[in-house]
C-alpha positions in Angstrom: 146.8 161.5 -42.4 146.2 158.7 -45.0 146.3 156.0 -42.6 143.8 157.8 -40.4 141.3 158.1 -43.4 141.5 154.2 -44.1 141.2 153.3 -40.7 137.9 155.3 -40.5 136.9 154.2 -43.9 137.8 150.2 -42.9 135.5 151.0 -39.7 132.7 152.5 -41.4 133.0 149.4 -43.8 132.6 146.9 -40.9 129.5 148.8 -39.1 127.7 148.4 -42.5 128.4 144.9 -43.0 127.8 144.0 -39.1 124.4 145.5 -39.6 123.1 143.6 -42.7 121.9 140.3 -42.7 123.3 139.4 -46.4 126.3 141.7 -46.3 127.8 139.8 -49.4 124.3 140.3 -51.7 124.2 136.0 -51.9 120.8 134.8 -52.8 119.4 133.3 -49.7 118.0 130.6 -51.7 121.8 129.2 -52.2 122.9 126.3 -50.3 126.1 124.5 -49.8 126.3 121.4 -51.6 127.4 118.6 -49.4 128.6 115.1 -50.4 127.0 112.2 -48.6 128.8 109.3 -47.4 127.0 105.9 -48.3 127.8 102.0 -48.4 127.1 99.7 -50.8 124.8 96.5 -49.9 124.0 94.9 -52.9 125.0 95.1 -56.5 123.5 92.4 -58.8 121.8 91.6 -62.4 120.1 88.5 -61.9 118.1 88.7 -58.6 115.4 91.8 -59.0 113.2 91.5 -62.0 111.2 94.7 -63.5 109.6 95.9 -67.1 111.1 99.2 -66.2 113.8 101.3 -64.5 113.2 102.5 -61.2 114.6 104.4 -58.4 113.5 104.2 -54.8 114.3 105.5 -51.5 113.3 103.4 -48.7 113.0 104.4 -44.9 111.2 101.6 -43.2 111.1 97.9 -43.1 107.6 98.0 -44.3 108.8 100.1 -47.4 111.5 97.6 -47.8 109.1 94.5 -47.8 107.0 96.2 -50.3 110.2 96.2 -52.4 111.0 92.7 -51.8 107.5 91.5 -52.5 107.2 93.6 -56.3 110.9 93.2 -57.1 112.2 90.0 -56.1 110.4 87.3 -57.2 112.9 84.4 -57.2 112.6 82.8 -53.6 115.3 80.1 -54.3 118.0 82.9 -53.7 116.6 86.0 -52.1 119.3 87.7 -50.8 117.1 89.6 -48.1 119.3 89.2 -44.7 122.0 90.5 -46.9 119.9 93.9 -46.8 117.9 93.8 -44.0 121.1 92.5 -41.3 123.1 95.5 -42.6 120.8 98.3 -42.2 119.1 100.1 -39.0 116.1 101.9 -40.4 115.9 104.0 -37.0 119.0 105.6 -38.1 119.7 104.7 -41.9 117.8 104.4 -45.2 118.4 102.7 -48.5 118.6 104.1 -52.0 117.8 101.7 -54.5 118.5 102.3 -58.5 117.5 99.7 -61.0 117.1 98.8 -64.4 114.9 96.9 -67.0 116.0 93.8 -68.9 119.5 94.4 -70.2 120.5 92.0 -72.9 123.5 90.9 -70.9 123.9 89.8 -67.5 127.5 91.3 -67.3 125.8 94.6 -67.4 125.6 96.8 -64.1 124.1 100.0 -62.5 126.3 101.9 -59.7 125.5 104.7 -57.5 128.4 107.2 -58.2 127.8 110.0 -55.9 124.9 111.2 -53.4 124.8 115.2 -52.8 122.7 117.3 -50.5 122.1 120.8 -50.7 120.4 121.1 -47.5 116.6 121.1 -49.0 117.1 118.1 -51.2 119.3 115.0 -51.7 120.3 114.1 -55.3 121.4 110.8 -56.5 123.8 110.2 -59.3 124.2 106.7 -61.0 125.8 105.2 -64.0 124.4 102.3 -66.0 127.3 100.4 -67.7 127.2 98.2 -70.8 129.9 95.6 -71.2 131.5 95.4 -74.5 131.7 91.6 -74.2 128.8 90.8 -72.2 127.6 87.3 -71.2 124.7 85.6 -73.3 122.0 85.7 -70.5 119.8 88.6 -69.6 120.4 90.8 -67.0 118.1 93.4 -64.4 120.9 95.5 -63.2 120.2 96.8 -59.4 122.6 98.6 -57.0 121.2 99.1 -53.2 123.1 101.4 -51.1 122.4 102.8 -47.2 123.1 106.0 -45.9 122.3 108.4 -42.9 118.4 108.6 -42.7 117.0 112.1 -43.6 113.7 113.5 -44.1 114.8 115.5 -46.9 113.2 114.5 -50.3 115.2 112.5 -52.8 116.0 113.2 -56.4 117.4 111.1 -59.0 119.4 112.5 -61.7 119.5 111.5 -65.0 122.0 108.4 -65.4 125.0 108.3 -67.2 125.2 105.7 -69.9 128.5 103.9 -70.3 129.9 101.7 -72.8 133.0 99.7 -71.2 135.6 97.2 -72.2 136.0 95.2 -69.0 139.3 93.5 -70.7 141.0 96.7 -69.6 140.4 96.5 -65.7 142.6 95.1 -63.0 140.1 94.9 -60.1 136.6 94.3 -61.1 133.5 91.7 -61.0 133.5 88.9 -63.1 130.2 87.9 -64.9 129.4 84.6 -65.0 126.3 82.2 -66.2 124.9 79.0 -65.1 125.9 75.6 -67.0 124.6 73.1 -64.2 123.3 73.3 -60.9 121.5 70.9 -59.0 121.6 68.2 -56.2 122.1 65.1 -58.2 124.3 65.7 -61.4 127.4 65.3 -60.1 128.4 62.5 -57.5 131.3 63.0 -54.9 131.2 62.3 -51.4 134.0 64.7 -50.6 133.7 68.5 -51.6 135.9 70.2 -54.5 136.3 72.9 -56.8 138.0 72.8 -60.3 138.9 74.9 -62.9 138.2 73.8 -66.9 140.0 75.6 -69.3 140.0 73.3 -72.3 137.6 70.4 -74.1 140.0 67.6 -73.1 139.6 68.8 -69.2 135.8 68.9 -69.4 135.7 65.4 -71.2 137.9 64.2 -68.3 135.9 65.9 -65.8 132.7 64.3 -67.2 134.3 60.7 -67.2 135.5 61.0 -63.5 132.2 62.1 -61.9 129.1 60.1 -62.6 125.6 61.4 -62.1 123.1 60.3 -60.1 120.7 60.1 -62.9 119.5 56.8 -65.0 117.5 56.0 -68.2 114.5 53.7 -68.5 117.0 50.8 -68.8 118.8 51.6 -65.6 121.8 52.7 -67.1 123.8 55.9 -65.6 123.3 59.0 -67.8 126.4 60.9 -68.7 126.6 64.7 -67.3 125.5 66.9 -70.3 126.8 70.6 -69.9 125.8 73.1 -72.5 128.2 74.0 -74.9 131.1 76.1 -74.1 133.5 78.2 -76.5 136.8 77.5 -74.8 138.4 80.0 -77.2 136.7 82.6 -75.2 135.3 81.3 -72.0 136.2 78.9 -69.1 134.5 76.9 -66.4 134.2 76.7 -62.7 133.2 73.9 -60.6 132.0 74.3 -57.0 130.8 71.0 -55.2 130.2 70.7 -51.7 130.1 66.9 -51.2 127.4 64.5 -50.2 124.9 66.1 -48.1 122.1 65.1 -45.7 119.3 66.3 -48.0 118.8 66.9 -51.6 117.3 70.0 -50.9 120.5 72.0 -50.1 121.2 74.3 -52.9 125.2 75.7 -53.9 125.1 78.8 -55.5 128.2 80.8 -56.6 127.5 84.3 -55.4 130.3 86.4 -57.0 133.6 85.8 -59.1 136.1 88.8 -59.1 139.5 89.9 -60.4 141.4 91.1 -57.3 145.3 92.4 -58.0 145.4 89.8 -60.5 143.8 86.9 -58.8 140.2 85.7 -59.6 138.4 84.6 -56.4 135.2 82.7 -56.2 132.7 83.1 -53.5 129.8 80.5 -53.0 126.9 79.8 -50.7 125.2 76.8 -49.6 121.6 77.3 -48.7 120.0 74.9 -46.2 116.4 74.7 -45.6 115.0 74.3 -42.1 112.9 71.4 -43.2 114.7 69.4 -46.1 113.9 66.4 -48.4 114.9 62.8 -47.0 117.2 62.1 -50.0 120.8 62.3 -50.3 122.1 65.2 -52.2 125.4 66.4 -53.8 125.2 70.1 -54.4 127.2 71.4 -57.3 127.2 75.0 -59.3 129.3 74.7 -62.4 129.4 78.4 -64.2 131.1 79.7 -67.1 133.3 83.0 -66.9 135.4 84.8 -69.8 138.7 83.1 -70.4 141.8 84.1 -68.2 145.1 82.5 -67.3 145.2 84.1 -64.0 145.4 81.9 -60.8 141.8 81.1 -59.4 141.2 81.0 -55.6 137.9 79.4 -54.1 136.9 81.3 -51.0 135.3 78.9 -48.4 131.8 78.0 -49.2 129.5 80.4 -46.6 126.6 78.3 -45.0 123.1 80.2 -45.0 120.2 78.2 -43.1 116.8 79.1 -44.7 113.9 79.0 -41.9 110.6 77.5 -42.9 107.6 79.6 -43.6 105.3 79.8 -40.2 102.5 81.8 -38.9 104.6 84.3 -36.9 103.7 87.1 -39.4 100.1 88.1 -40.8 100.9 87.5 -44.3 98.7 85.6 -46.1 100.3 84.4 -49.4 97.1 83.7 -50.9 95.7 87.2 -51.0 97.9 88.1 -54.0 98.3 84.4 -55.2 95.8 83.8 -58.2 97.7 80.5 -59.2 96.6 78.6 -56.1 94.4 75.7 -56.7 94.9 75.6 -60.5 96.1 73.0 -62.6 97.8 73.3 -66.3 99.2 71.4 -69.3 101.6 72.7 -71.4 100.2 73.7 -75.1 103.1 75.6 -76.7 106.5 77.4 -76.1 108.3 80.1 -77.6 112.1 80.8 -77.5 114.5 83.6 -77.0 114.2 84.1 -80.9 110.5 84.3 -80.8 110.0 80.6 -82.8 106.8 79.2 -81.2 106.2 75.6 -81.3 102.9 73.8 -80.5 102.9 70.8 -78.5 100.4 69.4 -81.2 102.8 69.8 -83.8 105.5 67.7 -82.8 103.9 65.2 -80.4 103.6 62.5 -83.0 106.8 62.9 -84.3 108.4 61.1 -81.3 107.3 57.5 -80.7 107.6 58.1 -76.7 104.5 56.9 -74.9 104.9 59.6 -72.1 105.6 62.2 -74.6 101.5 64.0 -74.5 100.5 67.1 -73.6 98.7 65.3 -70.4 102.3 64.4 -68.9 103.8 67.9 -69.0 101.8 69.7 -66.4 101.9 71.8 -63.4 99.6 72.0 -60.6 99.6 74.8 -57.8 97.7 72.8 -55.1 98.6 75.3 -52.3 99.2 78.7 -51.6 103.1 77.5 -51.5 103.6 74.1 -53.4 103.3 72.9 -56.5 103.7 69.5 -58.5 104.2 68.7 -62.2 105.0 65.7 -64.7 107.6 66.1 -67.2 106.9 63.1 -69.4 108.2 60.2 -67.7 109.2 62.2 -64.5 107.8 64.0 -61.4 108.7 67.2 -60.0 107.7 69.2 -56.9 108.6 72.1 -54.9 107.6 75.4 -53.5 106.6 78.8 -55.2 105.9 82.2 -54.6 103.2 84.1 -56.7 102.2 87.8 -56.4 100.6 90.3 -59.1 102.2 88.4 -61.9 105.4 88.0 -60.8 106.6 84.5 -59.6 109.6 82.4 -58.0 110.3 78.9 -57.9 112.3 77.0 -55.1 113.1 73.8 -53.2 113.0 71.5 -56.7 112.7 67.8 -56.0 112.5 65.4 -59.1 112.7 62.0 -60.3 115.3 61.6 -63.2 114.4 59.3 -65.7 115.8 59.7 -69.3 112.9 60.8 -71.6 112.4 63.2 -74.3 112.0 67.1 -73.2 111.6 66.2 -69.9 114.8 68.0 -68.5 114.2 71.1 -70.8 110.6 71.3 -69.5 111.7 71.4 -65.7 114.6 73.7 -66.3 112.2 76.0 -67.8 110.0 75.8 -64.6 112.9 76.4 -62.5 113.5 79.8 -64.3 110.1 81.0 -64.3 109.7 84.4 -62.8 106.7 86.0 -64.4 102.9 85.1 -65.5 99.8 86.0 -66.6 96.5 84.9 -67.7 95.6 85.5 -71.3 92.0 84.3 -70.4 90.8 82.2 -67.5 91.5 78.7 -69.1 94.8 79.8 -70.6 98.1 80.8 -68.4 101.4 82.3 -69.9 104.7 81.7 -67.6 107.8 83.4 -68.7 111.1 81.9 -68.0 115.0 82.8 -68.3 115.2 79.6 -69.9 116.2 80.4 -73.8 114.4 77.2 -75.2 111.4 77.4 -73.6 111.4 81.3 -72.9 107.5 81.7 -72.6 105.2 79.0 -72.0 101.5 78.4 -72.7 99.3 76.3 -70.9 95.6 75.5 -70.6 93.6 74.1 -68.0 94.1 70.4 -67.1 91.4 68.3 -66.1 
């Protein structure tokens, strides 16, 4: 009898449940949260420049071009194809998390996870500050791709992490540039080397001559910024003699993997290069390790010259075109300002006058300048206060403050007009971090 009663009760319960739209009484607004798969496309600290933190969702090439124009001013090393070649905007979209300036280029930002509840997509990211950071500034960014969706994308508050990179076994190793150019280290054959001591560095400098000469015709010894060999070591990547001095070599990535340090590099070859011989080299410093170092084969990337196939007019947002400037003062990264007029009489050198430290933007893409007894030229991009410098060619005579000025110009990434006769250019160079110019006649 009990079994019959229980059976009838169970059938009755099933009948009630089957006729109810929400038998368990769950809130219909509640959706099951699902983790979304995504793939990392680009994670860097030195290619993107921004005054503020930002989060972006990019669903089309037009949106990507807007991002490229606003946040990627360094035309000498913009890895656009690294992104665009790996995403199909018909079926995929990009999520980008980026940060304002960090005190160290070794800091980074990373997308941790992406979830969807059926109504919105939420992105979770972490911002990591290294406890033993490099001395250069950084602008961390992480670009990932995932399946395209029309759902609105929200970005959760970022997790801030203080991290000691020394305890990891597999991790990227941050580096900073000591020397990069095509005339600084002469070698007909490609080579790579590691310098862990001051003696090794001195031997290296004596072994490899430069392609620079002073006014008397004497070869100038390679000058490498001071390195603390107790904590740092040097990596040298050299691509040998090239048919054009405009070919540029760059270390892309250094990483520790399973106890071995791997070094990745790329050689940028412009479609239209200069007619001088070049010897591309990139010398960088990293934290000191005793681990084995492996230099991976250099990747070749050919850069097409700009043409009129697209409808973009670089002059539209370029307010530097057809202007000429001479240096008035400069401020270092410590905020100390030096006026040209205050020191020009200290140096008994005829070329050390303001009229010989200039820059002229004579077209929408080309510039020319003087640096004391030297001249330099190249291409540039200017867009609403952001700028980038590339394909530098220069003479290399030894004279006061010439190389320092050119180095600061190469590192330029922002500009602004104080008034129509005064221009301010911001560089990633520490000695001439902010340069002030006045109109040159």
